[in-house]
N, C-alpha and C positions, 0 to 999 in steps of 0.2 A: 452609516452601518457600523454599530459597535463590536469589537471584537469579543467573541464568545469567552476567551479566556482571561482577558486581563480587563474588557470595557473601554479601550480606548477607542476613538474615534479610526476606523480603517482608510487608507487612501487607494485609490487607483490602482492598480498593479498589470495586470494582463487582459489581452482580449482574446477570446478563440471564439471566432464565428462556426466553426465547423466541427461538428463529430465525425473524425475521421474512420472510426471503426462504422460507422452508419454511412458515411459519404454523404451528409446532410446536412443541412442549418441546424443550430441550436440554441436556445434561448439561455443555456445556463451555463456559457463561455466564459463569462467576464470574472475576474478574480480580484477583489481587494485584499490588500494584505496591511497587517498592524504595524506600525511604524515603533512602537514599544518591544513587541515580543516577537514578531515577524511571524506571526500566525497567520495564513492566507485562507480565504473562504470563497467560494464560488458566490455573486450577487446577479440576480435575485436568486434565492435560496429554493429548490425544487420542494413541492408537498409531496407526502409520500405516495400520492395517485401518481406521481409524475415517474418514479423511478422505477417501476417495472420495465420502462419501455427501454430505460437506458440498458439493459441486458439481451433485449430481442435481436440478436446480433447474429450475423451468419458463422462466424466462430469468434470464441472467447476462451480462456485458459480452462474457467472452472466447467466448460461444457466441453472438456475434452479435445480442444481445438485450438491451432494456431494461427493468427493472423498474418504471422512472417511469411514472406516467401523463402524460396531457399536457392538465392542466386549461384553463381560458381564464383569462389574467390580466387582472385589473382597472387602472384608472388607478393606481392606488397601489403595485401591482405592478410595472409596468412603470418608473415612476419611481424607485424602489427599485434594480430591475434595471440603469437607466441608470446612476444614481449609485455603485452597487457598481463597474459596468465603469470609470467614471472614477477610481475610487480603487483597481483592482486594477493594480498594477505588478508582479507575479509574472512568472516565468518559465518557461514550460512548456518545458523541452526536448525535442526530436524527434531522431531518427535523423539527420537534415538538418543539426544543430547540430554534428556531428562530423565531416563530411566529410575535413577535413584529417588524421583519424585512419583513416579507411575505404579510401582507395583502394588496391586491389590489399594488403590485408592479410587474416590469418585473424581472424575475426569470429563470436563466440559471444553468442547471446541466451539467457539462464538463463530459464526461465519464458516461453516465447515464446507463450503463451496460441494466439491464432486466427491470429497469425504476420504482425501488422501492419508490426512492426519488421523483421523479416526481408526482407520484401518491398521493403522500402527499403533495407537494407543492401546487397542485391543488385544495386541501380541502382550500386554503387560499386566492388563485391567479387565475386568469381566463387568465394572461400571463405566462405560463409556458414553457419552450424550453429546449431541450436536444441535445448533440452531443454525438454521438457512433460510432464507427468504424465496431463494430463487429456484421456480420449480424445473428449469432446466438443468441447473446443476445438480438438483437432488435426484433425477433418473440416471446419473452416474454412480449414484451410491448403492450399491446391491450388498453390502455387508449386512446380514441379517444379524451380527453380533452386537450391533450397534443401535441406540435409538436416536435418532434424528426428529427433532420438533422444529415446526414451521413458526420463523418470526426472526426479529432482529435485535440490534445490540440495543437498541432505543425502546422498542416496544417487545418486550421478552415475553415467549409463549406463557400460558399459566400453568404448564406442567412444573416450572423450575422454580414456582411458589413454594416455601417452605424448607426449600433442599440449601444446601451449601455443598459446595465441593474443593476439593485438596488441591486441584491442578485445573487452572482455566488457561486456555491459550485463544489469542484474538489478534491472529495476524492478518496485516494488509485487509483490515475491517474498518479501523476507525476512521479513515480517510474518504470510505463511500457512506459515511453515516451522517445524516442531516445534524445532530444535534451530538456531536460527540463527547459533549461533557455529560449529559444525560447516559450516554453508552457507559462511560466507565464507570459514574455513580451507580447504576445497576448492576454491575460487576461488583461493586463492594457489597450489596445487598446478599449475594450469594456466595460470600466470601465469610470464614471464621478466621479467626487469628492464623497466621502459620500458612493460609492457603498461598500457593505459589502462583503469579500471573504472568504469563509470558504475552508480550506484547510488541509487535514491530509494524510500522508503517513505511513510506516512503521518505527520503530526506531531503527538503526543499533547500537545504543551505548546501547540497553536493556542488560542486562546479558546473558538473554536466547538465543540471539540471537547468542552472543560472543560465547557461551559455546557448542552449536548445530550446530552454523556456516549452512555451507552447505547442514545439515540435517534437518535444521529448515524449517518448513511452512514458515515462512516470509521470506527465502531466496528465494526460486521459480524463479531462473533463468532457462529459458530465457525470461519469461513473466516480472521478476523484472529486469530492465537494469540499475538501478541506487539504489544506499543505502544512506539514508539521516541520518543525526545528526540534534539533533532539533536545536543545535547551527547554522550549515550551513544553513540549510533550512530558519531559520529566518533570517541570512542575506542576501539570495536571494530576500525574500520579501521585506526587507527594502530598499534593494539597487536599487528595483524597484517600490519606491511609496507607500509601503505598510505601514501602522502604524498597529503595533499587538496590539491587545484588551485584546486577552484573549490566553494564552496556556494552553493544558490540554494533559492528556494522558489516556490511558486504555490499556486492554491485559494483564492480569496476571492470572486470574482464569484459563483459557484456556491451560494454558503451563501444568496444572497439569490433565488434562483430559486425561482418558484412550485412546479413539476414538484419540486424538490429537498426546500423545503419539505413540499410535500403527503406526500412519502415518510414524513419524519420526523414527522410528525403520525399518519400513520398507525400506525407502530411504537409510539407513545405511547399510541395508542388498544387498540392489541392489550395492553398491559401494564396496562389498566384493572382486570382482575381480580386483580392483584397488590399488596399492601401497597406503599405510596411507600415506605416505611421500610424496606423489605427491599431494592427495587431501586435506591432513590437516584435515580430519574431525575427531571428536572426538568420544569418545567411545557410544556404543548405548543409546539410552535414556531410559533406565529402570528405575523401580520404586526406586530403590535406588538412581539414577541420579537426578531425579524429586525431591526427598526428599532431597538432598543437594542444588537443585537450589532454592527450597522455601526458605530452611533455611538460606541461602546467601542473598535471594532476598526480602523476605516478610516485612521485615522493610528497607529496601535501599530506596533511594530517587528516584523519579518518572522516572527519565532519565533510570536508570539503573533499575527499576522492571517493566516497561510497555513497550509492543512492536509497540506501535502505539502511535504517536504524532503528533498533530493537531493544529493547529492557528485559529481564528477569527480575520480578519483584516478589516481596513478602508482604503480605496484608498484615499492618500492624491494629488497624482499627481508628 
């Protein structure tokens, strides 16, 4: 299997035999990784017909529900949570971070989910549009002031043809795409020089991801089909005509929350029947493991510390 980004032959990396959110086996949990650029991809790749079933879940964040339980934290949990808060210097961007780009502009959110960002954009612009393929997510978007088209980043709806936009967002979408290269190129076709593009993905170079790997909440195959590093995503953007104006990171404190850790322990327990030498999963994410991760990552650089990376770009053509 060749890397989609640099065309190097990919190596075996991770094996996840179970979809934990569905609690059933999956054919799309084996991941290969490029030794040259560190891009990871599920193998085999699903077809477009396979993908809708990945989101037919009892609970999912774009459907307005969480899969996390709400266990009662003990004293040590509370202290670790507070300490993680103190050392969390990440920047979690929101639509309000871009007000200077939104006033009376043409705005598109690719992968709009339940419409949270669209509603915020509509406070600044009367020309707000979204693209979303998941009918369960669309049922939560009841804002009549925005238009949402059915489609994906790789197979954009016909309504966008002939249009360009001043501001485009695509956050936590690219890792779900079967063909992320095509998705980025499709964005360039609806840009004009000066269009601002906001993109964010999980960061597979994060220490938490490396340590917890297939039991990490940020692994999430088969919904996550590709795994990016800050460097390889930056290269993909610049190769397609984007100039990066800002790089930011976030996602640290939550690694040390009890609900997050509880979920990752559940995943580990689901894998107990599978040989560890095949799945390569780490030990359970106990509070001792969380403390070890905290001590090693709290003062690390952003690429190792935070589980998400984002870019604010300008299209240069």
